[in-house]
MDAnalysis code that builds the backbone (N, CA, C; Angstrom):
import MDAnalysis as mda
import numpy as np

u = mda.Universe.empty(570, n_residues=190, atom_resindex=np.repeat(np.arange(190), 3), trajectory=True)
u.add_TopologyAttr("name", ["N", "CA", "C"] * 190)
u.add_TopologyAttr("resid", np.arange(1, 191))
u.add_TopologyAttr("resname", ["UNK", "UNK", "UNK", "UNK", "UNK", "UNK", "UNK", "UNK", "UNK", "UNK", "UNK", "UNK", "UNK", "UNK", "UNK", "UNK", "UNK", "UNK", "UNK", "UNK", "UNK", "UNK", "UNK", "UNK", "UNK", "UNK", "UNK", "UNK", "UNK", "UNK", "UNK", "UNK", "UNK", "UNK", "UNK", "UNK", "UNK", "UNK", "UNK", "UNK", "UNK", "UNK", "UNK", "UNK", "UNK", "UNK", "UNK", "UNK", "UNK", "UNK", "UNK", "UNK", "UNK", "UNK", "UNK", "UNK", "UNK", "UNK", "UNK", "UNK", "UNK", "UNK", "UNK", "UNK", "UNK", "UNK", "UNK", "UNK", "UNK", "UNK", "UNK", "UNK", "UNK", "UNK", "UNK", "UNK", "UNK", "UNK", "UNK", "UNK", "UNK", "UNK", "UNK", "UNK", "UNK", "UNK", "UNK", "UNK", "UNK", "UNK", "UNK", "UNK", "UNK", "UNK", "UNK", "UNK", "UNK", "UNK", "UNK", "UNK", "UNK", "UNK", "UNK", "UNK", "UNK", "UNK", "UNK", "UNK", "UNK", "UNK", "UNK", "UNK", "UNK", "UNK", "UNK", "UNK", "UNK", "UNK", "UNK", "UNK", "UNK", "UNK", "UNK", "UNK", "UNK", "UNK", "UNK", "UNK", "UNK", "UNK", "UNK", "UNK", "UNK", "UNK", "UNK", "UNK", "UNK", "UNK", "UNK", "UNK", "UNK", "UNK", "UNK", "UNK", "UNK", "UNK", "UNK", "UNK", "UNK", "UNK", "UNK", "UNK", "UNK", "UNK", "UNK", "UNK", "UNK", "UNK", "UNK", "UNK", "UNK", "UNK", "UNK", "UNK", "UNK", "UNK", "UNK", "UNK", "UNK", "UNK", "UNK", "UNK", "UNK", "UNK", "UNK", "UNK", "UNK", "UNK", "UNK", "UNK", "UNK", "UNK", "UNK", "UNK", "UNK", "UNK", "UNK", "UNK", "UNK", "UNK"])
u.atoms.positions = np.array([
    [124.260, 119.802, 100.309],
    [123.666, 118.268, 100.993],
    [124.037, 117.619, 99.824],
    [124.275, 117.454, 98.621],
    [124.775, 116.570, 97.689],
    [123.825, 115.821, 97.322],
    [124.070, 115.547, 96.284],
    [122.695, 114.491, 95.216],
    [123.359, 112.726, 95.389],
    [122.091, 112.122, 95.716],
    [122.706, 110.861, 95.821],
    [122.994, 110.586, 94.776],
    [123.780, 109.119, 94.865],
    [124.308, 108.318, 93.480],
    [123.070, 107.124, 93.321],
    [123.071, 106.754, 92.287],
    [122.656, 105.538, 91.691],
    [123.138, 104.707, 91.032],
    [123.121, 103.288, 91.449],
    [123.909, 102.154, 90.681],
    [123.197, 101.097, 90.302],
    [123.479, 100.444, 89.564],
    [123.355, 99.310, 88.846],
    [124.074, 97.864, 89.258],
    [123.301, 97.010, 89.811],
    [124.397, 95.519, 89.924],
    [125.009, 95.268, 88.802],
    [126.378, 94.647, 88.817],
    [126.587, 94.162, 87.903],
    [126.190, 92.808, 87.381],
    [126.076, 92.580, 86.151],
    [125.155, 91.652, 85.398],
    [124.019, 91.670, 85.986],
    [123.366, 92.578, 85.919],
    [121.617, 92.824, 86.442],
    [120.847, 92.694, 85.134],
    [120.113, 92.067, 84.804],
    [119.210, 92.039, 83.341],
    [118.443, 93.582, 83.421],
    [117.997, 93.767, 82.006],
    [117.621, 94.780, 81.825],
    [116.349, 94.522, 81.408],
    [115.185, 95.266, 81.692],
    [113.817, 95.064, 81.199],
    [113.338, 96.363, 80.614],
    [112.523, 95.896, 79.658],
    [111.584, 96.848, 78.703],
    [111.068, 97.858, 79.594],
    [111.078, 98.935, 79.740],
    [110.475, 100.069, 80.417],
    [109.855, 101.307, 79.499],
    [108.395, 100.742, 79.446],
    [107.799, 102.296, 78.501],
    [108.202, 101.698, 76.774],
    [107.851, 102.599, 76.089],
    [108.057, 102.224, 74.721],
    [109.602, 102.089, 73.834],
    [110.414, 102.909, 74.560],
    [111.787, 103.243, 73.759],
    [112.782, 103.064, 74.817],
    [112.608, 102.456, 76.195],
    [113.310, 102.446, 77.140],
    [113.898, 100.870, 78.059],
    [114.513, 100.772, 78.746],
    [114.432, 99.609, 79.486],
    [115.965, 100.094, 80.511],
    [115.189, 99.456, 81.773],
    [116.031, 99.745, 82.751],
    [116.504, 98.348, 83.778],
    [117.261, 98.391, 84.732],
    [117.948, 97.287, 85.662],
    [116.689, 96.725, 86.177],
    [116.741, 95.448, 86.362],
    [115.881, 94.821, 87.344],
    [116.207, 95.192, 88.513],
    [117.132, 95.766, 89.101],
    [117.756, 95.550, 90.360],
    [118.737, 96.825, 90.333],
    [118.416, 97.972, 90.927],
    [119.320, 99.368, 91.225],
    [119.331, 100.077, 92.643],
    [120.072, 100.291, 92.697],
    [120.553, 101.014, 94.314],
    [120.939, 102.562, 94.363],
    [119.551, 103.145, 95.504],
    [120.028, 104.420, 95.686],
    [120.936, 104.801, 96.808],
    [122.049, 105.329, 97.096],
    [122.868, 106.100, 98.286],
    [122.898, 107.210, 98.584],
    [123.268, 107.577, 99.610],
    [122.881, 109.304, 99.702],
    [123.910, 109.091, 101.279],
    [125.502, 109.968, 101.277],
    [125.974, 110.079, 102.275],
    [125.897, 111.801, 102.616],
    [125.851, 111.920, 103.969],
    [126.343, 113.497, 104.354],
    [127.518, 113.777, 103.952],
    [127.726, 114.966, 102.915],
    [129.091, 114.964, 103.186],
    [129.868, 115.779, 104.208],
    [128.918, 116.127, 105.456],
    [129.411, 116.490, 106.201],
    [129.756, 115.576, 107.828],
    [129.138, 114.230, 107.309],
    [129.304, 112.897, 107.999],
    [128.242, 113.069, 109.398],
    [127.224, 114.040, 109.374],
    [126.558, 114.078, 110.627],
    [125.656, 113.538, 110.421],
    [124.580, 113.503, 109.394],
    [123.639, 112.771, 109.312],
    [123.612, 111.444, 108.915],
    [122.428, 110.548, 108.995],
    [122.651, 109.090, 108.758],
    [122.587, 108.943, 107.079],
    [123.427, 107.841, 106.747],
    [123.585, 107.565, 105.423],
    [122.207, 107.184, 105.090],
    [121.903, 106.941, 104.086],
    [120.453, 106.239, 103.421],
    [121.051, 105.654, 101.909],
    [120.567, 104.124, 102.055],
    [120.734, 103.482, 100.972],
    [118.911, 102.884, 100.604],
    [118.603, 102.860, 99.535],
    [117.300, 102.042, 98.866],
    [117.833, 101.942, 97.765],
    [116.987, 100.473, 97.921],
    [117.171, 99.034, 97.003],
    [115.848, 99.058, 96.215],
    [115.720, 99.282, 95.210],
    [114.525, 99.178, 93.994],
    [114.920, 97.633, 93.194],
    [113.518, 97.349, 92.656],
    [113.384, 96.471, 91.748],
    [112.333, 96.492, 90.857],
    [111.844, 96.175, 89.789],
    [111.322, 96.310, 88.732],
    [110.467, 94.519, 88.968],
    [109.081, 95.331, 89.307],
    [108.280, 93.547, 89.266],
    [107.157, 93.868, 88.145],
    [106.971, 93.078, 87.087],
    [105.887, 92.912, 86.297],
    [105.753, 94.649, 85.675],
    [106.811, 94.688, 85.493],
    [107.172, 96.302, 84.764],
    [106.828, 97.256, 85.485],
    [106.611, 97.234, 87.097],
    [106.550, 98.035, 88.146],
    [107.523, 98.534, 88.828],
    [108.224, 99.554, 88.630],
    [109.572, 99.912, 89.769],
    [108.873, 100.131, 91.338],
    [109.423, 99.726, 92.096],
    [109.105, 99.690, 93.401],
    [110.312, 99.467, 94.557],
    [109.993, 100.504, 95.514],
    [111.274, 100.031, 96.366],
    [111.188, 98.943, 97.351],
    [112.005, 97.843, 97.773],
    [112.336, 97.195, 98.141],
    [112.582, 96.831, 99.559],
    [113.556, 97.806, 99.676],
    [114.112, 98.294, 101.084],
    [114.878, 99.588, 101.472],
    [114.598, 100.066, 102.347],
    [115.254, 100.834, 102.906],
    [116.363, 100.926, 104.035],
    [117.446, 101.675, 104.099],
    [118.444, 101.239, 105.275],
    [118.938, 102.861, 105.928],
    [118.501, 103.353, 106.731],
    [118.892, 104.522, 107.281],
    [119.738, 104.093, 108.338],
    [121.214, 104.164, 108.072],
    [122.406, 104.198, 109.212],
    [123.154, 105.134, 109.581],
    [122.983, 105.196, 110.985],
    [124.043, 106.250, 111.729],
    [125.165, 106.276, 111.255],
    [126.367, 107.435, 110.800],
    [127.756, 107.193, 110.734],
    [128.308, 107.277, 112.265],
    [129.742, 106.724, 112.188],
    [130.366, 106.332, 113.607],
    [130.874, 107.607, 114.260],
    [130.680, 108.955, 113.438],
    [130.582, 109.937, 113.882],
    [129.684, 110.968, 113.790],
    [128.886, 110.477, 113.512],
    [127.332, 111.531, 113.387],
    [126.393, 111.401, 114.572],
    [125.271, 111.822, 114.216],
    [124.338, 111.628, 115.461],
    [123.543, 110.295, 114.769],
    [122.313, 110.234, 116.136],
    [121.799, 109.056, 115.712],
    [120.449, 108.898, 114.760],
    [119.973, 107.872, 114.598],
    [118.883, 107.912, 113.621],
    [117.845, 108.423, 114.295],
    [117.264, 109.274, 113.900],
    [115.770, 110.076, 114.510],
    [114.424, 109.604, 113.780],
    [113.479, 109.685, 114.135],
    [112.136, 109.081, 113.476],
    [112.069, 110.281, 112.111],
    [112.018, 111.603, 112.208],
    [112.348, 112.485, 111.361],
    [113.118, 112.377, 110.116],
    [113.896, 111.285, 110.460],
    [114.890, 110.960, 109.208],
    [114.466, 109.967, 108.431],
    [113.312, 109.197, 109.227],
    [112.173, 108.563, 107.926],
    [110.981, 108.931, 107.643],
    [110.684, 110.234, 108.472],
    [109.192, 110.831, 108.161],
    [109.536, 111.516, 106.709],
    [110.820, 112.094, 106.779],
    [111.359, 112.809, 105.713],
    [111.329, 112.417, 104.491],
    [111.456, 111.154, 104.244],
    [111.753, 110.312, 103.107],
    [110.450, 110.193, 102.281],
    [110.865, 110.787, 101.242],
    [109.910, 110.723, 100.093],
    [109.947, 109.578, 99.188],
    [109.487, 108.196, 99.521],
    [110.174, 107.234, 98.493],
    [109.953, 107.331, 97.205],
    [108.426, 107.735, 97.013],
    [108.336, 107.980, 95.245],
    [109.185, 109.121, 94.592],
    [109.694, 110.143, 95.494],
    [110.659, 111.144, 94.825],
    [111.837, 110.437, 94.356],
    [112.251, 109.397, 95.783],
    [113.594, 108.845, 95.547],
    [114.013, 107.630, 94.215],
    [112.388, 107.197, 94.070],
    [112.495, 106.108, 93.177],
    [112.458, 107.009, 91.611],
    [111.630, 107.801, 91.253],
    [111.631, 108.353, 90.119],
    [113.181, 109.276, 90.043],
    [113.801, 109.928, 90.658],
    [115.300, 109.978, 90.768],
    [116.206, 108.827, 90.115],
    [116.044, 108.066, 90.809],
    [116.483, 106.894, 90.669],
    [116.451, 106.247, 89.355],
    [115.232, 105.920, 88.809],
    [114.918, 105.729, 87.432],
    [115.267, 106.556, 86.566],
    [115.318, 107.619, 86.285],
    [115.941, 108.884, 85.858],
    [117.273, 108.786, 85.559],
    [117.891, 108.319, 86.530],
    [119.359, 108.053, 86.372],
    [119.669, 106.714, 85.945],
    [119.085, 105.556, 85.813],
    [119.315, 104.135, 85.111],
    [118.553, 104.226, 83.719],
    [117.483, 104.628, 83.699],
    [116.687, 104.323, 82.537],
    [117.967, 104.472, 80.907],
    [117.676, 103.623, 80.038],
    [118.457, 103.638, 78.691],
    [117.564, 104.111, 77.737],
    [117.608, 104.659, 76.834],
    [117.111, 104.787, 75.394],
    [117.131, 103.822, 74.731],
    [116.667, 103.382, 74.064],
    [116.873, 101.910, 73.080],
    [115.971, 102.038, 71.583],
    [117.532, 101.900, 71.107],
    [117.076, 102.495, 69.757],
    [117.051, 100.951, 68.738],
    [116.052, 101.151, 67.892],
    [115.383, 99.894, 67.006],
    [116.049, 100.214, 65.580],
    [116.897, 99.433, 65.027],
    [117.453, 99.863, 63.447],
    [116.537, 98.926, 62.624],
    [116.746, 99.377, 61.097],
    [115.732, 98.374, 60.409],
    [115.654, 97.426, 60.638],
    [116.987, 96.414, 60.614],
    [116.918, 95.213, 60.766],
    [116.395, 94.459, 62.070],
    [115.787, 95.453, 63.085],
    [115.769, 95.053, 63.869],
    [116.280, 94.788, 65.493],
    [117.649, 95.187, 65.028],
    [118.813, 95.205, 66.169],
    [118.256, 96.342, 67.346],
    [118.790, 95.908, 68.044],
    [117.988, 96.792, 69.336],
    [119.591, 97.393, 70.124],
    [119.734, 98.589, 70.295],
    [120.693, 99.264, 70.525],
    [120.389, 100.199, 71.988],
    [120.831, 99.804, 73.206],
    [120.688, 100.762, 74.719],
    [121.716, 101.585, 74.919],
    [121.440, 102.715, 74.967],
    [122.177, 104.096, 74.994],
    [121.836, 104.811, 76.048],
    [122.802, 104.936, 76.944],
    [122.480, 106.137, 78.142],
    [122.658, 107.209, 77.650],
    [121.644, 108.014, 77.724],
    [121.522, 109.375, 77.515],
    [120.850, 110.374, 78.606],
    [121.819, 111.493, 78.982],
    [121.061, 112.192, 79.767],
    [120.547, 113.412, 79.234],
    [119.543, 113.142, 78.343],
    [118.540, 114.188, 77.848],
    [117.104, 114.326, 78.408],
    [117.249, 115.641, 78.752],
    [115.570, 115.602, 79.434],
    [114.502, 115.451, 78.948],
    [113.956, 114.861, 77.569],
    [112.919, 114.367, 77.557],
    [112.842, 112.531, 77.763],
    [114.106, 112.062, 77.453],
    [114.410, 110.590, 78.120],
    [114.072, 110.878, 79.492],
    [114.588, 111.820, 80.436],
    [114.245, 111.637, 81.883],
    [112.568, 111.866, 82.222],
    [112.256, 112.640, 81.458],
    [110.980, 112.698, 81.718],
    [110.141, 112.069, 81.224],
    [110.407, 111.087, 80.368],
    [110.083, 109.967, 79.989],
    [110.129, 108.714, 80.749],
    [111.351, 108.661, 81.294],
    [111.415, 107.562, 82.405],
    [110.220, 107.780, 83.920],
    [110.285, 109.460, 84.201],
    [109.409, 109.421, 85.469],
    [107.888, 109.447, 85.074],
    [107.820, 109.959, 83.648],
    [106.501, 109.531, 83.259],
    [105.792, 108.196, 83.811],
    [107.011, 107.581, 82.879],
    [106.117, 106.053, 83.014],
    [106.322, 105.240, 84.372],
    [106.914, 105.761, 85.133],
    [107.027, 105.324, 86.347],
    [105.819, 105.353, 87.234],
    [105.525, 106.797, 86.534],
    [103.972, 107.200, 87.752],
    [102.840, 106.433, 87.097],
    [103.060, 106.210, 85.618],
    [102.197, 105.530, 85.192],
    [101.949, 103.952, 85.360],
    [102.797, 103.407, 85.315],
    [103.217, 101.920, 85.778],
    [102.873, 102.004, 87.087],
    [103.520, 102.911, 88.131],
    [102.655, 102.586, 89.655],
    [101.719, 102.755, 90.081],
    [100.521, 103.385, 88.992],
    [99.098, 104.003, 89.174],
    [98.354, 102.526, 88.495],
    [99.010, 102.423, 87.277],
    [98.424, 100.808, 86.993],
    [98.161, 99.894, 87.786],
    [99.390, 99.522, 88.455],
    [99.672, 98.520, 89.171],
    [98.708, 98.253, 90.262],
    [97.994, 99.976, 90.817],
    [96.940, 99.737, 92.095],
    [95.592, 99.733, 91.037],
    [95.715, 99.819, 89.604],
    [94.017, 99.721, 89.635],
    [93.516, 98.275, 89.492],
    [92.477, 97.791, 89.823],
    [91.648, 96.584, 89.883],
    [91.106, 96.366, 88.508],
    [91.112, 95.435, 88.133],
    [90.405, 94.753, 86.802],
    [89.301, 94.016, 87.289],
    [88.303, 95.097, 87.118],
    [86.871, 94.622, 87.668],
    [86.464, 93.955, 86.214],
    [85.034, 93.273, 86.434],
    [84.491, 92.901, 85.269],
    [84.117, 94.125, 84.315],
    [83.750, 95.153, 84.742],
    [83.425, 96.331, 84.408],
    [84.415, 96.383, 83.408],
    [85.513, 96.755, 83.808],
    [86.858, 97.032, 82.841],
    [87.354, 96.160, 81.840],
    [86.913, 94.671, 82.496],
    [87.322, 93.710, 81.379],
    [86.407, 93.523, 80.204],
    [85.262, 94.084, 80.612],
    [83.940, 94.444, 79.356],
    [84.799, 95.357, 78.535],
    [85.295, 96.189, 79.226],
    [85.487, 97.544, 78.291],
    [86.498, 97.151, 77.314],
    [87.567, 96.477, 77.698],
    [88.797, 96.028, 77.533],
    [88.268, 95.271, 76.285],
    [87.557, 94.103, 76.399],
    [87.055, 93.773, 75.116],
    [86.356, 93.911, 74.317],
    [85.752, 95.269, 74.561],
    [84.561, 95.999, 73.496],
    [85.940, 97.058, 72.869],
    [86.941, 97.277, 73.442],
    [87.926, 98.218, 72.638],
    [88.607, 97.163, 71.368],
    [89.092, 95.987, 72.296],
    [89.417, 95.079, 71.481],
    [89.071, 94.716, 70.363],
    [87.676, 94.136, 70.221],
    [86.924, 94.011, 69.200],
    [86.828, 94.866, 68.123],
    [86.527, 96.481, 68.684],
    [86.321, 97.813, 67.655],
    [87.690, 97.668, 66.575],
    [88.693, 97.229, 67.149],
    [90.292, 97.507, 66.741],
    [90.650, 95.898, 65.969],
    [90.048, 94.857, 65.837],
    [90.620, 93.575, 65.634],
    [91.323, 93.901, 64.090],
    [90.876, 94.360, 63.165],
    [91.450, 94.394, 62.387],
    [92.438, 95.397, 61.984],
    [92.830, 95.896, 62.962],
    [94.510, 96.776, 62.783],
    [95.006, 96.053, 64.126],
    [95.434, 96.863, 65.059],
    [96.445, 95.999, 66.339],
    [95.584, 96.478, 67.874],
    [94.722, 95.283, 68.082],
    [93.879, 95.730, 69.179],
    [94.276, 95.445, 70.096],
    [95.616, 94.777, 70.394],
    [96.511, 95.250, 71.799],
    [96.764, 96.728, 72.248],
    [97.424, 97.446, 70.682],
    [97.797, 98.417, 70.943],
    [96.562, 99.796, 71.263],
    [95.682, 99.280, 70.506],
    [94.378, 100.290, 70.676],
    [93.991, 99.974, 72.446],
    [94.105, 98.816, 72.927],
    [93.369, 98.876, 74.278],
    [94.618, 99.539, 75.291],
    [95.758, 99.282, 74.649],
    [96.766, 100.191, 75.722],
    [96.970, 101.760, 75.727],
    [96.599, 102.183, 74.247],
    [96.144, 103.761, 73.763],
    [94.685, 104.008, 74.426],
    [93.694, 103.372, 74.641],
    [92.397, 103.621, 75.087],
    [92.450, 103.984, 76.444],
    [93.294, 103.049, 77.539],
    [93.479, 102.931, 78.775],
    [94.452, 104.083, 79.404],
    [95.367, 104.437, 78.268],
    [96.628, 104.729, 78.742],
    [97.637, 103.625, 79.529],
    [97.852, 102.825, 79.023],
    [98.272, 101.982, 79.583],
    [99.818, 102.500, 79.233],
    [100.733, 101.773, 80.009],
    [102.201, 102.574, 80.194],
    [102.954, 101.378, 79.124],
    [102.376, 100.270, 78.587],
    [103.286, 99.197, 77.589],
    [102.096, 98.458, 77.045],
    [102.566, 97.709, 75.994],
    [101.894, 96.809, 75.376],
    [101.609, 95.387, 76.197],
    [103.096, 95.243, 76.879],
    [102.763, 94.271, 77.930],
    [101.518, 94.278, 79.129],
    [101.086, 95.385, 79.439],
    [100.032, 95.824, 80.220],
    [98.755, 95.499, 79.301],
    [98.693, 95.791, 78.474],
    [97.720, 95.825, 77.173],
    [97.563, 93.812, 77.048],
    [98.298, 93.384, 76.794],
    [98.158, 92.212, 76.745],
    [97.870, 91.323, 77.690],
    [98.280, 91.223, 78.834],
    [97.835, 91.025, 80.396],
    [96.246, 91.355, 80.813],
    [95.948, 92.677, 80.385],
    [94.399, 92.982, 80.346],
    [93.588, 92.199, 79.652],
    [94.232, 91.735, 78.170],
    [93.581, 91.201, 77.342],
    [93.368, 89.598, 77.642],
    [94.326, 89.274, 77.810],
    [94.429, 87.735, 78.539],
    [93.705, 87.537, 80.072],
    [93.425, 88.897, 80.734],
    [92.763, 88.560, 81.694],
    [90.909, 88.586, 81.278],
    [91.001, 89.587, 80.042],
    [89.449, 89.669, 79.463],
    [88.997, 88.192, 79.109],
    [89.720, 87.474, 78.266],
    [89.524, 86.162, 77.678],
    [89.228, 85.396, 78.850],
    [89.958, 85.531, 79.916],
    [89.938, 84.288, 81.144],
    [88.635, 84.803, 81.763],
    [88.173, 85.642, 81.987],
    [87.127, 86.207, 82.623],
    [85.425, 85.735, 81.600],
    [86.074, 85.333, 80.590],
    [85.219, 85.106, 79.372],
    [84.795, 86.000, 78.541],
    [85.173, 87.407, 78.725],
    [84.624, 88.475, 78.097],
    [85.373, 88.461, 76.848],
    [86.405, 87.829, 75.865],
    [86.835, 87.173, 74.720],
    [86.703, 86.092, 74.454],
    [86.583, 85.352, 73.101],
    [87.076, 84.159, 72.952],
    [88.341, 83.808, 73.085],
    [88.496, 82.769, 73.167],
    [90.144, 82.201, 72.814],
    [90.538, 82.413, 71.676],
    [92.019, 82.948, 71.592],
    [92.893, 83.730, 70.945],
    [93.021, 83.003, 69.382],
    [93.664, 83.295, 68.337],
    [93.957, 82.260, 66.991],
    [95.221, 82.893, 67.228],
    [96.149, 81.575, 67.011],
    [97.589, 81.678, 67.215],
    [97.966, 82.306, 66.174],
    [98.674, 83.335, 66.419],
    [99.220, 84.377, 65.600],
    [98.353, 85.152, 64.703],
    [97.279, 85.325, 65.059],
    [96.498, 86.305, 64.698],
    [95.802, 87.168, 65.687],
    [95.466, 88.309, 65.490],
    [94.352, 89.323, 66.377],
    [93.122, 88.934, 66.056],
    [92.395, 88.798, 67.328],
    [90.977, 88.165, 67.108],
    [90.841, 86.994, 68.325],
    [89.391, 86.483, 67.815],
    [88.796, 85.506, 68.783],
    [88.399, 84.571, 67.992],
    [88.346, 82.970, 68.701],
    [87.551, 81.947, 68.084],
    [86.007, 82.244, 67.925],
])
């Protein structure tokens, strides 16, 4: 059957993904039947608000192959292809003592698993609604850890994939009146 190929566009910006990875904002998965019989597949992916998602699917019959059939679309497991693609484009980020960041493409099982795990968590969180009850809990956790790193505590408490999502939740709790205004440059509230 052959494995799909995954590519990132030239000059595409990379975005933080999880704690020690980054991924291109746009990337593409393609698959062509080595025998030229089955239709080819192209899937376009984008990372929006830290969440990788499929934005386009193209199923195209080859000139000498069979037509596109319902079963071609029915058999597509979009999430599986997304996880495969993200595991191929995620770069491991190493941070030196001086703060210099270096992105390295590594085909290490732990990196692949981290990318897939973060994809699943990010997609699940994207579907999570920020209810008044949840925002009250965010405020409670934040206040309990105000002397340390409250945003990190929110991320850890709720199993969030990134501190960026935790910052968004804290901001939403403030907007909902569950937390007071922030003190510039400090954790806490007025």
